[in-house]
N, C-alpha and C positions, 0 to 999 in steps of 0.2 A: 116943878112941873116941866114936862118935856113933850113936844109934839113932833110928829114925823109924817111924811107922806110917802107911801110906797107906790112906785110905778113899776109895773112888771110888763113882760113881753107877751101878755095874754093874746092879743090879736095876731102878733107875728107867729106865735106858736100854733095858733089855730090855722092860719094860712099855710104854714109849712106842712102841717099834718094833712090838710085837704089836698095839697099838691102831691104829697107822697101817696095818698090814697088813690088819686086819679091815675098816677103812673102805675101803681100796683094793679088796679083794675084793668088797665089797658094790656098789661102783660099777661094777666090771667085769661083774657078773652082769646088769646091765640091758641090754636090747636085744641080747642075744647068743644068741637062741634057736636060730637056724639056722646059727650060725657053725661052720665046720669045726674039729675038735679039733686043737690044736697042742701037742705035748708032746715033740718031739724036739729042741727048741732050748734045752735046759737044761744044757748042759755047763758045768762049773765048772773054772777053772784049777787047776793043782797048787798046794797050799799055801793054798787058800781057807779062810777062817774066817768064821763068822757075824759080822754087824756088832757084836753085843753083845760077843762074845769079842775081836774085833779092837780094840774100844774099850778093853777092860781091858788088853790087851797094850800098846797105844799109850800109855795113861796111865802105866804103869810105866816104859816106855822114855823118855818125856818127862821124868819126874821124875829118872831116872838121868842123863840128859844135863844137866839143870839143876844137879844136884849136882856133876857132874864139872867144870863151869865154876868152881865155888866152891872146890873142894879136890880134890887127887889122891885117887883111890879105888884101894886095892890089893885089896880083897876085898868081895864083896857076897853076901848070901844072901837067898833069897825063900822065904817060908813061907805057904802057903794052908791055912787051917784052917777046917773047918766042924763045928759042934757040933749034936748033936741034943738040944735042950733038954728034950724029954719023957723022955729016958733019965736025965738028971741029976735 
């Protein structure tokens, strides 16, 4: 039996993407005073996830694939726990 704890950069990735988004939006707002509004081209494919969540899923899948190369895995469980430290 073997146990592991995976900690990934989920929050850091989310913050980086949000700052990149803010910079991009600021850049887009320059010189677009009379531009016609475009809002009907935002269709997302089925099964789409935000990049931050997609990164978390891919990190877990990558670790699982690496472990399967080392040893046969018969069972696996995943637990996501969030604590409210103010209540404690």
